[in-house]
C-alpha positions in Angstrom: 0.0 0.0 0.0 2.8 2.4 0.9 4.3 1.9 -2.5 1.1 3.0 -4.1 0.8 6.0 -1.7 4.4 7.1 -2.6 3.5 6.8 -6.3 0.5 9.0 -5.9 2.5 11.6 -4.1 5.3 11.5 -6.7 2.9 11.8 -9.6 0.7 14.5 -8.0 0.7 17.7 -10.0 0.0 20.8 -7.9 -1.8 23.8 -9.3 0.0 26.6 -7.6 -2.4 29.2 -8.9 -4.9 27.8 -6.4 -4.3 26.7 -2.8 -2.5 23.4 -3.2 -4.2 20.3 -1.7 -3.4 19.4 1.9 -3.1 15.7 0.9 -1.3 15.2 -2.4 -3.1 12.1 -3.7 -3.7 13.1 -7.3 -6.8 12.7 -9.4 -8.9 9.8 -10.6 -6.6 8.9 -13.5 -3.6 8.8 -11.2 -5.6 6.7 -8.7 -6.3 4.1 -11.4 -2.6 3.7 -11.8 -2.2 2.3 -8.3 -5.0 -0.2 -8.5 -2.6 -3.1 -8.8 -0.7 -2.2 -5.5 -4.0 -1.5 -3.6 -5.7 -4.7 -4.9 -2.7 -6.7 -3.8 -2.8 -5.2 -0.3 -6.5 -5.8 -0.1 -6.0 -9.4 -1.1 -3.3 -10.0 1.5 -5.3 -8.3 4.3 -8.4 -10.3 3.3 -6.4 -13.6 3.7 -5.3 -12.6 7.2 -8.9 -11.8 8.2 -10.1 -15.1 6.8 -7.4 -17.3 8.4 -7.2 -15.4 11.7 -10.6 -13.9 12.5 -9.7 -13.3 16.1 -6.2 -11.8 16.4 -4.5 -8.6 17.2 -4.0 -7.9 13.5 -7.6 -8.3 12.3 -8.6 -4.7 13.1 -5.4 -3.4 11.4 -6.4 -5.4 8.3 -9.8 -3.9 8.1 -8.3 -0.4 8.5 -5.8 -1.2 5.8 -8.6 -2.3 3.4 -10.5 0.9 4.1 -7.3 3.0 3.3 -6.7 1.1 0.1 -10.3 1.7 -1.1 -9.8 5.4 -0.2 -6.7 5.6 -2.3 -8.5 3.9 -5.2 -11.3 6.5 -4.8 -13.8 3.7 -4.1 -15.4 5.9 -1.5 -18.5 3.8 -0.8 -16.4 0.8 0.1 -14.0 2.9 2.1 -16.8 4.4 4.2 -18.1 0.9 5.0 -14.7 -0.3 6.1 -13.9 2.7 8.3 -17.3 2.6 10.0 -16.8 -1.1 10.7 -13.5 -0.4 12.4 -14.9 2.5 14.5 -17.9 0.5 15.8 -16.6 -3.0 15.9 -13.2 -2.4 17.5 -14.0 0.0 20.2 -11.7 -1.3 23.0 -13.3 -2.7 26.2 -12.1 -2.4 29.8 -11.4 -5.6 31.5 -12.9 -5.9 35.1 -10.2 -7.9 36.8 -7.0 -8.1 34.8 -5.5 -5.9 32.2 -5.0 -8.0 29.2 -3.1 -7.1 26.0 -6.2 -5.9 24.1 -6.3 -3.1 26.7 -3.2 -1.5 25.1 -5.1 -0.2 22.1 -3.1 1.2 19.1 -5.6 3.9 18.4 -7.0 2.4 15.2 -10.4 3.9 16.0 -9.0 7.4 15.5 -7.1 6.4 12.3 -10.5 5.1 11.0 -12.3 8.3 12.1 -9.8 10.5 10.3 -10.0 8.3 7.2 -13.8 8.4 7.3 -13.8 12.2 7.6 -11.3 12.5 4.7 -13.5 10.2 2.6 -16.6 12.2 3.3 -14.8 15.4 2.4 -13.5 14.0 -0.9 -17.0 12.8 -1.6 -18.4 16.3 -0.8 -20.5 15.0 2.1 -19.6 17.9 4.3 -22.3 17.4 7.0 -21.2 13.8 7.6 -17.6 14.9 7.7 -18.3 17.7 10.2 -20.1 15.3 12.5 -17.2 12.7 12.6 -14.6 15.5 13.0 -16.6 17.0 15.9 -16.5 13.7 17.7 -12.8 13.3 17.1 -11.9 16.8 18.1 -14.1 16.7 21.3 -12.4 13.5 22.4 -8.9 14.9 21.5 -9.6 18.0 23.6 -10.6 16.0 26.7 -7.6 13.6 26.5 -4.4 14.5 28.4 -1.3 14.3 26.3 0.6 11.8 28.4 2.8 8.8 27.7 0.9 5.6 28.1 2.2 3.5 31.0 0.8 0.1 31.9 1.9 0.6 35.6 -0.1 3.9 35.7 -3.2 2.1 34.5 -2.8 -0.6 37.2 -2.2 2.0 39.8 -5.4 3.9 38.9 -7.4 0.7 39.0 -6.1 -0.1 42.5 -6.6 3.4 43.8 -10.2 3.8 42.8 -12.4 1.2 44.3 -15.4 2.3 42.4 -15.5 0.4 39.1 -17.3 3.1 37.1 -14.7 5.8 37.9 -11.9 3.5 37.2 -13.4 2.5 33.9 -13.9 6.2 33.0 -10.2 7.1 33.7 -9.0 4.0 31.9 -11.0 4.9 28.8 -9.3 8.3 28.9 -5.9 6.7 28.9 -6.6 4.1 26.2 -8.4 6.6 23.9 -5.8 9.3 24.0 -4.4 10.6 20.7 -0.9 10.1 19.6 0.9 13.3 18.3 0.8 11.8 14.7 -3.0 11.5 14.9 -3.3 15.0 16.2 -1.4 16.4 13.2 -3.5 14.3 10.8 -6.8 15.3 12.5 -6.1 19.1 12.3 -4.8 18.7 8.7 -8.0 16.9 7.8 -10.0 19.7 9.4 -8.0 22.2 7.4 -8.8 20.2 4.2 -12.5 20.3 5.2 -12.4 24.1 5.5 -10.4 24.7 2.3 -12.8 22.5 0.3 -15.6 24.9 1.3 -13.5 28.1 1.1 -13.5 28.8 4.8 -10.0 30.2 4.8 -9.7 31.6 8.3 -10.7 28.4 9.9 -8.4 26.5 7.6 -5.5 28.7 8.6 -6.2 28.0 12.3 -6.2 24.3 11.8 -3.2 24.1 9.6 -1.3 26.0 12.3 -2.4 23.5 14.8 -1.3 20.6 12.6 2.3 21.8 12.1 3.7 21.2 15.6 2.5 17.6 15.5 3.9 16.8 12.1 7.3 15.2 12.0 7.8 14.5 8.3 9.8 17.3 6.7 8.1 17.2 3.3 4.7 17.3 4.8 5.5 20.1 7.2 7.0 22.2 4.3 3.8 21.6 2.3 1.7 22.9 5.3 3.9 26.0 5.5 3.3 26.7 1.8 -0.5 26.3 2.3 -0.3 28.6 5.3 1.5 31.2 3.2 -1.2 30.9 0.5 -4.0 31.2 3.0 -2.5 34.4 4.5 -2.0 35.8 1.1 -5.7 35.3 0.2 -6.7 36.7 3.6 -4.6 39.9 2.9 -2.2 39.1 5.7 0.7 40.0 3.5 3.3 40.2 6.3 2.5 36.6 7.4 2.4 35.4 3.8 5.8 36.9 3.1 7.2 35.3 6.3 5.9 31.8 5.4 7.0 31.9 1.8 10.5 32.8 3.0 10.3 29.9 5.4 9.3 27.5 2.6 12.3 28.6 0.5 14.7 28.2 3.4 13.5 24.6 3.9 14.9 23.6 0.5 11.7 22.2 -0.9 11.3 20.5 -4.3 12.4 22.8 -7.2 8.9 23.5 -8.5 7.6 24.4 -5.0 10.6 26.6 -4.4 10.2 28.2 -7.8 6.5 29.1 -7.2 7.3 30.2 -3.7 9.8 32.8 -5.1 7.2 34.0 -7.6 4.6 34.3 -4.9 7.0 36.0 -2.5 7.8 38.6 -5.2 4.1 39.2 -5.8 3.5 39.5 -2.0 6.3 42.0 -1.7 4.8 44.0 -4.6 1.5 44.2 -2.7 3.3 45.1 0.5 5.4 47.9 -1.1 2.7 49.0 -3.6 5.1 49.0 -6.6 5.5 46.5 -9.4 9.0 47.5 -10.5 10.8 45.1 -8.1 8.6 42.1 -8.9 9.1 42.8 -12.6 12.8 42.8 -12.1 12.8 39.6 -10.2 10.6 37.8 -12.8 12.6 39.1 -15.8 15.9 38.0 -14.0 14.4 34.6 -13.4 13.4 34.4 -17.1 17.0 35.0 -18.2 18.3 32.3 -15.9 18.9 29.1 -17.9 18.0 27.0 -14.8 14.4 28.2 -15.2 14.2 27.4 -19.0 11.6 24.7 -18.3 9.4 27.1 -16.3 9.6 30.1 -18.6 6.0 29.7 -19.6 5.0 30.1 -15.9 7.3 33.1 -15.5 5.9 34.8 -18.5 2.4 34.0 -17.2 3.2 35.5 -13.8 4.7 38.6 -15.4 1.5 39.0 -17.5 -0.6 38.7 -14.4 1.4 41.6 -12.8 0.8 43.7 -16.0 -2.9 42.8 -16.0 -3.4 43.7 -12.3 -1.9 47.1 -13.0 -4.1 47.8 -16.0 -1.5 47.2 -18.7 -3.6 44.9 -20.7 -1.8 45.1 -24.0 1.5 44.2 -22.4 -0.2 41.5 -20.5 -1.5 39.9 -23.7 2.0 39.9 -25.2 3.4 38.1 -22.2 0.5 35.6 -22.2 1.4 34.9 -25.8 5.0 34.5 -24.9 3.9 32.0 -22.2 2.0 30.0 -24.8 5.0 29.9 -27.2 7.3 28.9 -24.3 5.0 26.1 -23.2 6.1 22.8 -24.7 5.1 20.1 -22.3 3.0 21.9 -19.7 -0.4 21.8 -21.4 -2.3 23.0 -18.3 -0.2 26.2 -18.3 -0.8 26.8 -22.0 -4.6 26.4 -21.4 -4.4 29.0 -18.6 -2.6 31.5 -20.8 -5.0 31.0 -23.7 -7.9 31.4 -21.3 -6.5 34.7 -19.9 -6.2 36.2 -23.4 -9.7 35.0 -24.3 -11.1 36.6 -21.1 -9.4 39.9 -21.8 -10.8 40.1 -25.3 -14.2 39.1 -24.0 -14.2 41.8 -21.4 -13.2 44.3 -24.1 -16.1 43.0 -26.2 -13.7 42.0 -28.9 -15.8 39.0 -29.6 -14.0 37.7 -32.7 -10.6 37.5 -31.1 -12.2 36.2 -27.9 -13.8 33.3 -29.8 -10.5 32.4 -31.5 -8.7 32.2 -28.1 -11.6 30.2 -26.5 -11.2 27.8 -29.3 -7.5 27.5 -28.7 -8.2 27.1 -24.9 -10.6 24.2 -25.4 -8.0 22.3 -27.6 -5.8 21.9 -24.5 -8.1 22.5 -21.5 -8.8 19.5 -19.4 -12.4 18.4 -19.1 -11.8 18.3 -15.3 -11.2 22.1 -15.1 -13.7 23.5 -12.7 -15.1 26.1 -15.1 -14.9 23.9 -18.2 -18.6 24.0 -18.9 -18.7 27.8 -18.6 -15.8 28.2 -21.0 -17.5 25.8 -23.5 -20.8 27.6 -23.2 -19.1 31.0 -23.8 -17.2 29.6 -26.8 -20.4 28.2 -28.3 -22.2 31.5 -27.8 -19.4 33.4 -29.4 -19.3 30.9 -32.3 -22.9 31.6 -33.1 -22.3 35.4 -32.9 -19.1 35.2 -35.0 -20.9 33.2 -37.7 -23.4 36.0 -38.1 -20.7 38.7 -38.0 -18.8 36.8 -40.7 -22.0 36.6 -42.8 -22.3 40.4 -42.6 -18.7 40.9 -43.5 -18.8 38.4 -46.5 -22.1 39.7 -47.9 -21.0 43.3 -47.6 -17.8 42.4 -49.5 -19.7 40.6 -52.2 -22.1 43.4 -52.6 -19.2 45.8 -52.9 -17.7 43.7 -55.6 -21.0 43.6 -57.4 -21.1 47.4 -57.4 -17.7 47.6 -59.2 -17.1 47.5 -63.0 -15.9 44.1 -64.5 -12.4 45.5 -64.9 -12.1 46.6 -61.3 -13.5 43.2 -60.1 -10.9 41.4 -62.2 -8.1 43.4 -60.8 -9.1 42.6 -57.2 -9.5 38.9 -57.9 -6.1 38.9 -59.6 -4.5 40.5 -56.6 -6.2 37.8 -54.3 -4.7 35.0 -56.5 -1.3 36.7 -56.6 -1.3 36.9 -52.8 -2.2 33.2 -52.5 0.6 32.3 -54.9 3.1 34.3 -52.8 1.9 32.5 -49.7 2.4 29.1 -51.3 5.8 30.0 -52.5 6.8 31.3 -49.1 5.6 28.1 -47.5 7.7 26.0 -50.0 10.7 28.2 -49.4 10.4 27.7 -45.6 10.3 24.0 -46.2 13.5 24.1 -48.2 15.2 26.2 -45.6 14.2 23.7 -42.9 15.6 20.8 -45.0 18.9 22.7 -45.5 19.1 23.4 -41.8 18.5 19.7 -41.0 21.2 18.7 -43.5 23.7 21.1 -42.1 22.8 20.1 -38.5 23.2 16.4 -39.3 26.6 16.9 -41.0 29.4 15.9 -38.7 31.7 18.8 -37.8 35.5 18.3 -38.0 37.4 21.0 -36.1 41.1 20.7 -36.8 43.4 22.0 -34.1 46.1 24.3 -35.4 44.2 25.4 -38.5 43.0 28.9 -39.3 39.6 27.8 -40.6 37.1 26.3 -38.2 35.2 23.6 -40.1 32.3 23.8 -37.6 31.1 26.9 -39.5 28.7 25.9 -42.4 30.7 27.6 -45.2 34.0 26.2 -44.0 32.6 22.7 -44.3 32.8 21.3 -47.9 30.7 18.3 -47.0 27.8 20.5 -45.7 28.1 22.9 -48.7 28.0 19.9 -51.1 24.9 18.4 -49.5 23.2 21.7 -49.4 24.0 22.3 -53.1 22.7 18.9 -54.1 19.5 19.3 -52.1 18.9 22.7 -53.8 19.4 21.3 -57.3 17.0 18.4 -56.5 14.4 20.8 -55.2 14.7 23.8 -57.6 16.9 22.8 -60.5 19.5 25.1 -62.1 18.6 28.7 -61.4 20.1 32.0 -62.5 21.3 34.5 -59.9 18.6 37.1 -60.2 15.5 38.6 -58.5 12.4 36.3 -58.1 14.6 33.3 -58.8 11.9 31.0 -57.3 9.3 31.9 -60.0 9.4 30.0 -63.2 6.7 32.2 -64.8 7.3 35.8 -63.9 4.9 37.1 -66.5 2.0 35.4 -64.8 2.8 37.1 -61.5 3.4 40.4 -63.2 0.0 40.1 -65.0 -1.7 39.2 -61.7 -0.3 42.3 -60.0 -0.8 44.6 -63.0 3.0 45.2 -63.5 3.3 43.7 -67.0 0.7 42.7 -69.6 2.9 40.3 -71.5 3.3 36.6 -70.5 6.8 35.2 -70.8 6.6 31.5 -70.7 10.1 30.4 -69.5 8.9 27.3 -67.8 11.7 25.3 -66.4 11.0 21.6 -66.3 13.3 21.1 -63.3 11.3 23.4 -61.0 9.4 21.8 -58.2 6.1 20.6 -59.7 4.0 21.3 -56.6 4.1 25.1 -56.9 3.3 25.1 -60.6 0.5 22.7 -60.0 -0.9 25.0 -57.3 -0.6 28.1 -59.5 -2.4 26.3 -62.3 -5.1 25.2 -59.9 -5.6 28.7 -58.5 -6.1 30.1 -62.0 -8.4 27.2 -63.0 -10.6 28.1 -59.9 -10.7 31.7 -60.9 -14.4 31.4 -61.9 -15.3 30.3 -58.4 -14.5 33.8 -57.1 -17.4 35.1 -59.3 -20.0 32.5 -58.3 -21.1 34.1 -55.0 -21.1 37.8 -56.3 -24.7 38.9 -56.4 -24.9 40.3 -60.0 -28.6 39.7 -60.6 -31.6 41.1 -58.7 -32.5 37.7 -57.4 -29.0 37.1 -56.1 -28.9 40.5 -54.5 -32.2 39.7 -52.7 -30.8 36.5 -51.4 -27.7 38.4 -50.1 -30.0 41.0 -48.5 -32.0 38.3 -46.7 -28.8 36.8 -45.3 -27.8 40.3 -44.0 -31.3 40.9 -42.5 -31.1 37.5 -40.7 -27.5 38.1 -39.5 -28.2 41.6 -38.1 -31.3 40.4 -36.2 -29.6 37.4 -34.7 -26.6 39.5 -33.7 -28.9 41.9 -31.9 -30.6 39.1 -30.0 -27.3 37.5 -29.0 -25.9 40.8 -27.8 -29.0 41.4 -25.7 -29.8 37.9 -24.3 -26.4 36.2 -24.1 -23.9 38.9 -23.5 -26.2 41.6 -22.0 -24.3 44.1 -24.2 -27.3 46.4 -24.7 -25.5 49.1 -26.7 -24.1 46.6 -29.2 -27.7 45.2 -29.5 -29.1 48.6 -30.2 -26.4 49.1 -32.8 -27.4 45.9 -34.6 -31.1 46.6 -34.6 -30.7 50.2 -35.7 -28.4 49.2 -38.6 -30.9 46.6 -39.6 -33.8 49.1 -39.8 -31.6 51.8 -41.5 -30.4 49.5 -44.2 -33.6 47.5 -44.7 -36.5 49.7 -43.4 -39.0 47.0 -44.7 -38.1 43.5 -43.5 -39.7 40.5 -41.8 -38.2 41.6 -38.4 -39.3 45.2 -38.6 -41.8 45.0 -35.7 -39.6 42.8 -33.5 -36.6 45.1 -34.1 -38.6 48.2 -33.1 -39.9 46.5 -30.0 -36.4 45.4 -29.0 -35.2 49.0 -29.4 -38.0 50.2 -27.1 -37.1 47.7 -24.4 -33.3 48.2 -24.7 -33.6 52.0 -24.4 -36.0 51.5 -21.5 -33.3 49.3 -19.7 -30.7 52.0 -20.3 -33.2 54.7 -19.0 -32.9 56.6 -22.2 -36.6 57.6 -22.0 -36.8 59.9 -25.1 -35.6 57.2 -27.4 -37.7 54.6 -25.6 -40.9 56.8 -26.0 -40.1 57.3 -29.7 -40.1 53.5 -30.4 -43.1 53.0 -28.1 -45.2 55.5 -30.0 -44.0 54.2 -33.3 -45.2 50.6 -32.5 -48.6 51.7 -31.1 -49.3 53.9 -34.1 -47.9 51.7 -36.9 -48.8 48.2 -35.5 -51.9 48.8 -33.2 -53.2 45.2 -33.6 -50.0 43.5 -32.8 -49.3 41.7 -29.5 -46.4 44.1 -28.9 -48.6 47.1 -29.1 -51.2 45.5 -26.8 -48.4 44.6 -24.3 -47.1 48.1 -24.2 -50.6 49.5 -23.5 -51.6 46.7 -21.2 -48.8 45.2 -19.1 -51.2 42.3 -18.0 -51.9 41.4 -21.6 -49.7 38.3 -21.6 -51.2 37.1 -18.4 -54.7 37.4 -19.8 -53.6 35.7 -23.0 -52.0 32.9 -21.1 -55.2 32.4 -19.1 -57.0 31.9 -22.3 -54.3 29.5 -23.5 -54.6 27.6 -20.3 -58.3 26.9 -21.0 -57.4 25.6 -24.4 -54.7 23.4 -22.9 -57.2 21.9 -20.4 -59.6 21.2 -23.2 -56.8 19.5 -25.2 -55.8 17.4 -22.2 -59.3 16.2 -21.7 -59.6 15.4 -25.4 -56.3 13.4 -25.2 -57.6 11.6 -22.2 -60.7 10.5 -24.2 -58.3 9.3 -26.9 -56.4 7.1 -24.4 -59.7 5.7 -23.3 -60.4 4.8 -27.0 -63.4 7.1 -27.3 -62.3 8.0 -30.8 -65.6 9.4 -32.1 -65.7 11.8 -29.1 -62.1 12.9 -29.8 -63.1 13.7 -33.4 -66.1 15.8 -32.3 -64.2 17.7 -29.6 -61.3 18.4 -32.0 -63.7 19.8 -34.6 -65.4 22.0 -32.0 -62.2 23.4 -30.5 -62.0 26.3 -33.1 -65.5 27.6 -32.4 -65.0 27.3 -28.6 -61.7 29.2 -28.4 -61.0 32.3 -30.5 -57.3 32.2 -29.5 -56.5 28.5 -30.1 -52.7 28.0 -30.2 -53.1 24.2 -30.3 -55.0 24.0 -33.6 -52.3 21.7 -35.2 -52.4 19.3 -32.3 -56.2 19.1 -32.4 -56.0 18.4 -36.1 -53.5 15.6 -35.7 -55.4 14.0 -32.8 -58.5 14.1 -35.0 -56.6 12.5 -37.9 -55.2 9.5 -35.9 -58.7 9.0 -34.4 -60.1 8.8 -37.9 -57.4 6.2 -38.6 -58.8 4.1 -35.7 -62.4 4.1 -36.8 -62.6 4.8 -40.5 -61.2 3.7 -43.8 -57.5 3.9 -44.9 -58.3 6.5 -47.6 -60.1 8.8 -45.1 -57.2 8.5 -42.7 -54.7 9.3 -45.4 -56.8 12.3 -46.5 -56.9 13.6 -42.8 -53.1 13.3 -42.5 -52.5 15.2 -45.8 -54.8 17.9 -44.4 -52.5 18.3 -41.4 -49.4 18.4 -43.5 -50.9 21.0 -45.9 -52.5 23.2 -43.2 -49.6 23.1 -40.6 -46.4 22.6 -42.5 -43.0 22.8 -40.7 -44.6 21.7 -37.4 -43.9 18.6 -35.3 -47.3 17.1 -36.1 -46.7 17.6 -39.8 -43.5 15.6 -39.6 -45.3 12.8 -37.7 -48.1 12.9 -40.3 -45.5 12.5 -43.0 -44.0 9.4 -41.2 -47.5 7.8 -41.1 -48.1 8.6 -44.7 -44.9 6.9 -45.6 -46.0 3.8 -43.7 -49.3 3.9 -45.5 -47.5 4.0 -48.9 -45.4 1.0 -47.7 -48.5 -0.9 -46.8 -50.1 -0.2 -50.2 -47.0 -1.5 -51.9 -46.9 -4.7 -49.9 -50.7 -5.2 -50.4 -51.3 -5.4 -46.7 -54.9 -5.5 -45.7 -54.7 -3.8 -42.3 -53.0 -0.9 -40.7 -52.3 -0.4 -37.0 -52.0 3.3 -36.1 -49.4 3.9 -33.5 -49.8 6.4 -30.7 -47.1 8.7 -32.0 -47.6 11.3 -29.3 -45.8 9.1 -26.9 -42.6 7.3 -28.0 -42.6 3.6 -27.2 -39.0 2.8 -26.1 -37.3 -0.4 -27.3 -35.2 -0.3 -24.2 -35.8 0.0 -20.4 -33.9 2.1 -18.1 -32.5 -0.3 -15.5 -29.8 1.4 -13.4 -29.7 -1.3 -10.7 -29.4 -4.2 -13.1 -26.2 -5.9 -14.3 -24.4 -3.9 -17.0 -21.9 -4.3 -19.8 -19.3 -1.9 -21.0 -19.1 -2.1 -24.8 -16.5 -0.7 -27.3 -17.8 -0.9 -30.9 -15.2 -1.0 -33.7 -16.2 -0.5 -37.3 -12.8 -1.0 -38.9 -12.0 -4.5 -40.2 -8.3 -3.7 -40.6 -7.8 -3.4 -36.8 -6.4 -6.4 -35.0 -9.4 -7.0 -32.7 -7.6 -9.7 -30.7 -4.8 -7.3 -29.7 -7.3 -4.9 -28.2 -9.1 -7.7 -26.4 -5.8 -8.8 -24.9 -4.9 -5.2 -23.8 -8.2 -4.8 -22.1 -7.8 -8.2 -20.4 -4.3 -7.4 -19.1 -5.5 -4.0 -17.9 -8.5 -5.5 -16.0 -6.2 -8.1 -14.5 -3.8 -5.5 -13.1 -6.2 -2.7 -12.2 -9.5 -4.6 -11.4 -8.3 -7.9 -10.1 -11.0 -7.8 -7.3 -13.9 -7.0 -9.6 -14.0 -10.4 -11.5 -14.5 -8.7 -14.9 -14.9 -10.8 -18.0 -14.0 -10.0 -21.6 -16.1 -11.1 -24.6 -16.5 -10.1 -28.2 -19.4 -10.4 -30.6 -19.8 -9.7 -34.3 -22.6 -7.2 -34.6 -22.8 -7.0 -38.4 -20.6 -7.1 -41.5 -18.6 -4.0 -40.5 -19.0 -3.7 -36.7 -17.5 -5.8 -33.9 -18.2 -5.4 -30.2 -15.8 -5.8 -27.3 -17.8 -6.5 -24.1 -16.6 -6.1 -20.5 -19.0 -7.9 -18.2 -19.3 -8.1 -14.4 -20.7 -4.6 -13.4 -23.5 -4.8 -10.9 -25.2 -1.5 -11.7 -25.1 1.7 -13.8 -22.9 3.5 -11.4 -20.1 0.9 -11.5 -20.1 0.7 -15.3 -20.1 4.5 -15.8 -17.1 4.8 -13.5 -15.3 2.2 -15.6 -16.3 4.0 -18.8 -14.9 7.3 -17.5 -11.7 5.5 -16.6 -11.5 4.2 -20.2 -11.7 7.7 -21.5 -8.2 8.3 -20.1 -6.8 5.0 -21.2 -6.5 5.6 -24.9 -3.3 3.5 -25.2 -5.6 0.4 -25.0 -7.2 1.3 -28.3 -4.9 3.8 -29.9 -4.7 1.8 -33.2 -8.4 2.4 -33.8 -9.2 5.7 -35.5 -11.5 8.0 -33.6 -14.2 8.0 -36.3 -14.2 4.1 -36.3 -15.0 3.5 -32.7 -17.5 4.4 -30.0 -18.2 3.1 -26.6 -21.3 2.9 -24.4 -22.8 1.1 -21.4 -25.8 -1.1 -21.5 -28.0 -3.1 -19.1 -27.8 -6.9 -19.7 -31.5 -7.1 -20.6 -31.2 -4.2 -23.1 -28.1 -5.8 -24.8 -30.2 -8.8 -25.9 -32.7 -6.4 -27.5 -29.9 -4.4 -29.2 -28.1 -7.5 -30.5 -31.3 -9.2 -31.7 -32.9 -6.2 -33.4 -29.7 -4.5 -34.6 -30.9 -1.1 -33.5 -27.6 0.6 -32.7 -28.7 4.2 -33.6 -31.8 3.9 -31.4 -29.9 2.6 -28.5 -27.2 5.3 -28.8 -30.0 7.9 -28.7 -31.5 6.2 -25.6 -28.0 6.0 -24.0 -27.2 9.7 -24.5 -30.6 10.8 -23.1 -30.7 8.6 -20.0 -27.1 7.9 -19.2 -25.1 10.9 -20.4 -27.5 13.8 -20.1 
């Protein structure tokens, strides 16, 4: 077990931007790496318990099993184990003689601390608080004294009353060791930090330090203490403890971060950033810190940002990104900082770009991952509409030019692309030459004037470079534009020369010539989207109208940027006074100006709506604030009537359903459920009347209410009718399409399988099966998992892992597999997918071959 604990501590990666964890036991992926050690320890402890049920080591073994399950992050098992030790092995006081069991080794308190720690990690803070309170209350009432068997005997003899003797003896045998006191207070500090109670955390970490002997652990506590004081604005204490950490010669990364934090603390203490900037820049120049330059640039950027120097901060964040080679987490933080700055500035295009970059490297375990993803998605939608506006404006500008002017612009675009391609090829050649010169062995001759380590003093390197140049470019004259085989083409494209001089050199690299030819062949594509006709211009205008309106809505609802929203709606109405969103845009402007308390502008749009659109819902709402409530009340009556009608349908009173559906329009003037009544009437006709009348009713729904849900359902039924006609079937069973009948049942408490589906016949499926089997043997030896494989169809094979007792177990294993891509790295991402399935549902899936239907079921009930 201790080997596994050491491995967890060594592999733990601290995030020094936050308060580092009190106990460095890593995350779930690191916990899975120590399954073999923990499972071996559990097996051995279980053997001891089985063979020696009554021995002095049985309680130790139960405690060890609980600790192993804790390190495996199997918290439910760990809780059971710790609770068993606490209740079962509470020591008893002998009445006459003091036997060996009286000398208790305090396993009860080890279990209490382990149980509290488990509850904290499982975010069960109330349970953790209660167990810690018990431990602390007992610790406070227990004198810190060395246990002495003679003392215990003397106390028993002195006190003739058994109850008093028993009480004093319990105090002796329940006393805390110093090690346990340290662990108890550290656990309490961990409890407070997890809930951001920093003052209480500081008090408890201070109490833990005197009882902690291990130097590494004590240094860690000092660092946490420094961070806590820094966040509580006790800068003097933070400075003191950061200095104390540095003096204790901690691991290099901790010392490095302590120096940075110390510099930042001194900056806050002195109120000037000059000194901290000097320290950080000096550390950047130090070659010892080369590996940590990304973090140094990041820290320097933070200093700039705090002092309002955002442009400088952005540059240093970018330097941090470029310096980050292996530290993906740091790169993600730098990208995120840049994205947040642009977002705050309302520079949404650049913000979206950097949020995209952030999510390419940001771990899904990051605490604000969902928020970052949501913000990126919202920005993506906005940027699409902004790009539409930019593109359509550019195309309309091209349409307004003369043909000659258009040709000149397109020629310039093509020439620019040619230059980019040639520059790209030139860079590739230079890289090749650099590689050749680097790989050429240098021969420095002592006593000679020429040093052959320089490229041009080395005949071998020059020869290889010359040969490489000839093979790539052929024989070239020493002149300007030596890369270009057809200078006339470029001159024509840029308007410098009207004559084409075809001096094509067959030895030139074929790639660039092929690319140039392709660009000119695709010349006509540049004209395809230019709106040169009235119909094309109308399509372009419609796209602009849609884009401006959507931008205004996103600015208002998503980003609460009311001024930008006003800008979008006003431009929409100015450029297109008559459009399908005219009323909505005016109403939005009325509401937006009202929010900004710009009453003159708000009144202008209010009066415009009331006068120009008096019968609209918007005008009625402006005049009567309760209009929507009254309308909803009427809608509620319609909804009740519909529910009653549907209830009659479920009772198979189809004729009554038809009558009620036909009467709905006359009963309710504002009937917002007309389409649903029509569909309910149609499927009721299908139950009681002929097939032709049923088909006619469905077609009426499709024609009257196109682009609605019921129209799509009606089309599905019509397709089934056509199928029945083609197969000469005599009968038709009308399904209740308003409620989807699931093929599968949700069975979270039943046995489950983990399945990986592979749709690539070139993959060696047996190798994957062996890898999974080996992994399960080493990491899940106690779970009795089985491996199986089935052929699903001609292209898809299934790997099954069996032995999971419920949904929770199999989903935990599935999450574990997400981080174990080495097991199936030879399978392309687009050729595999994995899912979990109940045993009963698997038989349905395999028998009916309904993979798409099950994946939909799985995503709805397991993932979402």
